C-alpha positions as CSV (number, residue, x, y, z in Angstrom):
1,M,129.1,103.3,92.2
2,N,129.5,100.5,94.8
3,D,128.3,97.0,94.3
4,P,125.6,96.4,96.9
5,H,125.5,92.6,96.5
6,N,128.5,91.5,98.5
7,S,126.3,88.9,100.3
8,G,123.2,89.0,98.3
9,S,124.6,87.8,95.0
10,E,123.8,84.2,95.9
11,A,120.4,84.9,97.3
12,L,117.2,84.5,95.4
13,E,116.4,87.5,93.2
14,M,113.0,88.9,94.2
15,V,112.8,92.0,92.0
16,R,114.5,92.9,88.7
17,L,114.0,96.1,86.8
18,E,115.5,96.3,83.3
19,H,115.9,99.6,81.4
20,L,112.6,101.1,82.7
21,D,111.3,104.3,81.1
22,K,108.1,106.0,82.4
23,E,106.7,109.3,81.2
24,F,103.7,111.2,82.4
25,R,101.7,113.8,80.6
26,L,101.1,117.0,82.6
27,R,98.0,118.8,81.5
28,H,97.7,122.5,82.3
29,T,94.3,124.0,83.1
30,R,93.5,126.8,80.5
31,S,90.4,128.7,79.5
32,I,88.2,127.3,76.8
33,K,89.2,130.3,74.6
34,E,92.9,129.5,74.9
35,Y,92.3,125.9,74.2
36,V,90.2,126.6,71.0
37,V,92.8,129.2,69.7
38,W,95.8,126.9,70.3
39,T,94.0,124.0,68.7
40,L,93.1,126.0,65.6
41,K,96.7,127.1,65.3
42,G,97.8,123.5,65.4
43,R,99.6,123.9,68.7
44,K,97.4,121.6,70.8
45,D,100.4,119.6,71.9
46,E,101.9,122.7,73.5
47,L,99.0,122.7,76.0
48,D,100.6,119.6,77.6
49,D,104.1,119.0,79.1
50,S,105.7,115.6,79.5
51,F,107.6,114.5,82.6
52,K,110.0,111.6,82.4
53,A,109.7,109.9,85.8
54,L,112.2,107.1,85.0
55,D,115.0,107.1,82.5
56,D,116.6,103.7,81.7
57,L,116.4,102.5,85.3
58,S,117.8,99.0,86.0
59,L,118.3,97.4,89.4
60,S,117.8,94.1,91.2
61,I,116.8,93.3,94.8
62,H,117.5,90.0,96.4
63,Q,115.7,88.0,99.1
64,G,116.2,89.4,102.6
65,E,117.5,92.8,101.4
66,S,116.2,96.0,103.0
67,V,116.5,98.7,100.4
68,A,115.7,102.4,100.6
69,L,114.9,104.4,97.4
70,L,116.2,107.8,98.1
71,G,116.0,111.1,96.3
72,F,114.4,114.5,96.3
73,N,110.8,115.2,95.1
74,G,110.3,114.2,91.5
75,S,113.3,111.7,91.5
76,G,111.1,108.7,90.6
77,K,111.0,106.8,93.9
78,S,107.3,106.4,94.2
79,T,106.9,105.6,90.5
80,T,109.5,102.8,90.9
81,L,107.5,101.4,93.8
82,T,104.3,101.6,91.8
83,L,105.8,99.7,88.9
84,I,107.2,97.0,91.2
85,S,103.7,96.6,92.8
86,G,102.2,96.1,89.3
87,V,99.7,99.0,89.7
88,M,101.3,100.6,86.6
89,R,103.3,99.4,83.6
90,P,106.5,101.0,82.3
91,D,106.5,102.6,78.8
92,Q,109.6,100.6,78.1
93,G,111.6,98.0,79.9
94,T,110.8,94.9,82.0
95,V,109.6,94.5,85.6
96,L,110.0,91.0,87.1
97,A,108.9,90.3,90.7
98,R,108.7,87.0,92.6
99,G,106.3,85.9,95.3
100,R,103.6,87.8,97.2
101,I,104.0,91.5,97.0
102,A,102.2,93.8,99.5
103,G,102.6,97.5,99.8
104,L,101.5,100.8,101.2
105,I,101.9,103.2,98.3
106,E,98.9,105.4,98.8
107,V,96.7,106.1,101.8
108,G,93.4,104.3,101.3
109,A,94.4,102.5,98.1
110,G,92.4,99.4,97.7
111,M,89.9,100.5,100.3
112,H,86.2,100.7,99.3
113,P,84.7,103.7,101.1
114,D,81.3,102.2,101.4
115,L,82.5,99.0,103.1
116,T,83.3,98.7,106.8
117,G,86.7,98.2,108.1
118,R,85.9,94.5,108.7
119,E,84.7,94.1,105.1
120,N,87.8,95.9,103.8
121,I,90.1,93.6,105.7
122,Y,88.7,90.7,103.8
123,L,88.7,92.6,100.5
124,N,92.3,93.8,100.8
125,A,93.6,90.6,102.2
126,A,92.0,88.7,99.3
127,I,93.6,91.1,96.8
128,L,97.0,90.4,98.4
129,G,96.5,86.7,97.9
130,M,95.2,85.5,101.2
131,K,92.7,82.7,101.4
132,E,89.5,83.2,103.4
133,K,90.6,80.6,106.0
134,E,93.9,82.5,106.4
135,I,92.1,85.8,106.9
136,D,89.8,84.3,109.5
137,E,92.8,83.0,111.4
138,K,94.6,86.4,111.4
139,F,91.6,88.7,111.6
140,D,91.9,89.4,115.3
141,Q,95.6,90.0,115.0
142,I,95.0,92.5,112.1
143,V,92.4,94.4,114.1
144,A,94.5,94.4,117.3
145,F,97.6,95.7,115.5
146,S,95.5,98.5,113.8
147,E,94.1,99.7,117.1
148,I,90.8,100.6,115.6
149,E,88.6,98.0,117.2
150,K,85.9,100.5,118.0
151,F,85.5,101.5,114.4
152,I,86.0,98.1,112.7
153,D,82.3,98.0,111.7
154,T,82.2,101.6,110.6
155,E,82.3,102.5,106.9
156,V,85.9,103.5,106.1
157,K,84.7,106.7,104.3
158,F,84.4,108.1,107.9
159,Y,88.0,107.1,108.8
160,S,90.7,109.7,109.1
161,S,93.8,109.3,107.0
162,G,95.6,107.9,110.0
163,M,93.0,105.2,110.5
164,Y,93.2,104.3,106.8
165,M,96.9,103.9,107.2
166,R,96.6,101.8,110.3
167,L,94.2,99.4,108.8
168,A,96.1,99.1,105.4
169,F,99.5,98.6,107.1
170,S,98.1,96.0,109.4
171,V,96.5,94.0,106.6
172,A,99.7,94.2,104.5
173,V,102.1,93.0,107.2
174,H,99.8,90.2,108.3
175,C,99.6,88.7,104.8
176,E,103.3,87.8,105.2
177,P,104.5,89.3,101.9
178,D,107.7,88.1,100.3
179,V,108.3,91.7,99.2
180,F,107.0,94.5,101.3
181,L,106.8,98.0,99.7
182,V,106.3,101.1,101.9
183,D,106.0,104.7,100.6
184,E,106.1,107.9,102.6
185,I,102.5,107.3,103.9
186,L,103.8,106.3,107.3
187,A,104.0,110.1,107.9
188,V,100.2,110.3,108.3
189,G,100.2,108.2,111.4
190,D,100.8,109.4,114.9
191,E,104.3,109.0,116.4
192,P,103.5,105.9,118.7
193,F,102.0,104.0,115.8
194,Q,104.9,105.0,113.5
195,R,107.3,103.5,116.0
196,K,105.1,100.4,116.1
197,C,105.2,100.2,112.3
198,I,109.0,100.6,112.2
199,S,109.4,97.9,114.8
200,K,107.2,95.6,112.7
201,M,109.3,96.3,109.6
202,E,112.5,95.6,111.5
203,E,110.9,92.3,112.6
204,L,110.1,91.5,109.0
205,R,113.6,92.2,108.0
206,G,114.9,89.9,110.8
207,T,112.8,87.0,109.4
208,G,114.4,87.4,106.0
209,Q,111.6,89.2,104.2
210,T,112.5,91.7,101.5
211,L,111.8,95.4,102.1
212,V,111.7,98.3,99.7
213,V,111.1,101.6,101.5
214,V,110.7,105.2,100.3
215,S,111.0,108.0,102.9
216,H,112.5,111.4,103.4
217,D,113.3,110.6,107.0
218,L,116.9,109.7,106.5
219,E,117.7,108.9,110.1
220,M,114.8,106.5,110.3
221,I,115.7,104.9,107.0
222,K,119.2,104.2,108.2
223,N,117.7,102.2,111.1
224,I,115.5,100.1,108.8
225,C,117.5,99.6,105.6
226,E,121.0,98.3,104.8
227,R,121.2,99.3,101.2
228,G,120.3,102.7,99.5
229,I,119.6,103.6,95.9
230,V,119.7,107.3,95.1
231,L,117.6,108.4,92.1
232,D,117.7,111.8,90.4
233,H,115.1,112.7,87.8
234,G,114.5,109.0,87.2
235,V,118.2,108.1,86.8
236,K,120.1,105.8,89.2
237,K,123.0,107.9,90.7
238,F,124.2,105.7,93.5
239,D,123.7,102.1,94.8
240,G,125.5,101.0,97.9
241,S,125.3,100.9,101.7
242,I,122.6,102.9,103.3
243,V,125.1,105.1,105.2
244,E,127.0,105.9,102.0
245,A,123.8,106.5,100.1
246,V,122.5,109.0,102.6
247,D,125.8,110.8,102.6
248,F,125.7,110.9,98.8
249,L,122.2,112.3,98.8
250,R,123.1,115.0,101.4
251,A,126.2,116.0,99.4
252,S,124.1,116.5,96.3
253,R,121.9,119.2,97.8
């Protein structure tokens, strides 16, 4: 495994994950009769399966790094992002994060369906730590970037998934996060807006902000990120340059 911190070892550590374990319980839908019979036989636990999303995962990310979390479905990428964001807690281990963290981990997350786009800008920006004055100053930029000016006073429950993503992405990048987390949700946008988002992420990287990105688009990820971490069933298998990480992942198919 390569050491990814040739130049980042002296930089400020923004994220540290230490020995993370995360397990989920998968419940299977069964008939009432089956449930009663299995319960009476003392086999209720067999109605559920457990899934270990992360297994003793440790890593650190330094200021200014652009890091891709790579792996096939079920590898633990999105779970890792969610733990960094603070939305979930690990079963074991420690998550340490510094500064303002903003992320697009799930389409519509943090959006209130009965509020308008305008109201949701203020709500989401406040959740991300922006003051009202700061939101006022950046409101027009947020709306312009999202390209949904005509619908800004419409309740977001009438938005398409692409409109959700546009608004959420625009709010997140304009809050000037110290650590910016992006999951696969860019896939829901149309191609011109995807290019716009990628350009904005490259701009953030150029200003020294820290990026952590999850995507199955390996060619795109090579243009955005410099470092790649490959996960397999919650275990870190490779940590090094993005080109080597992509090659490692492709060779493991």
